Every structure is written in structure tokens, then in C-alpha cells.
C-alpha positions, 0 to 999 in steps of 0.5 A: 500500500502506498500513501502519497501526501501533499499539503497546501498552506493557505492562511495558516490552514493546511489542506491535505490531498491524499492519493491512494495507489495500491500495488498488487503483491506481485508488483511489490515483489518485483520492485523489491527484487529489482526487476521493476525499476523504482523510477518506473513506479515513481513515473506511474505514481505521478500519473495517478496523482495527476489523475486523482487531481484532475479526474480526467482520463483523457490526459494520458494514453488510457484505454478501457479494456474489454473484459467479461469481469464486472470491474472496469479495467484500464490500460495506461501506457507511458513510454514503453511501459504499461500498467493495468489498473482499476478505479474503486472509490477514487483509489487506484489499484494497479494489477 
């Protein structure tokens, strides 16, 4: 589970923007083993942060995948890398 916190200060009040990005267990294992570069994970995390702020899937190369599952799966392409994810309760789950 990854928590990303950003804060903005306005007239001595703090507002927190929380972006929840959850990575699958297999992805976490690949990161720990060094098979998946941390820079790639950071790149995708920044994309998900932008998506959370704008709520606009058209900003990036995102396509909805056709499946028989009741969940809506999306494919995000960034350079030569791809991520398959779902959106549930405004949280991103990367598979």
C-alpha cells in the first residue's frame, strides 16, 4: 500500500490531498527484487496523482479494456511501459 501526501498552506490552514495507489503483491515483489525499476513506479505514481487531481482520463494514453469481469479495467501506457489498473472509490489499484 502506498500513501502519497501533499499539503497546501493557505492562511495558516493546511489542506491535505491524499492519493491512494495500491500495488498488487506481485508488483511489490518485483520492485523489491529489482526487476521493476523504482523510477518506473515513481513515473506511474505521478500519473495517478495527476489523475486523482484532475479526474480526467483523457490526459494520458488510457484505454478501457474489454473484459467479461464486472470491474472496469484500464490500460495506461507511458513510454514503453504499461500498467493495468482499476478505479474503486477514487483509489487506484494497479494489477
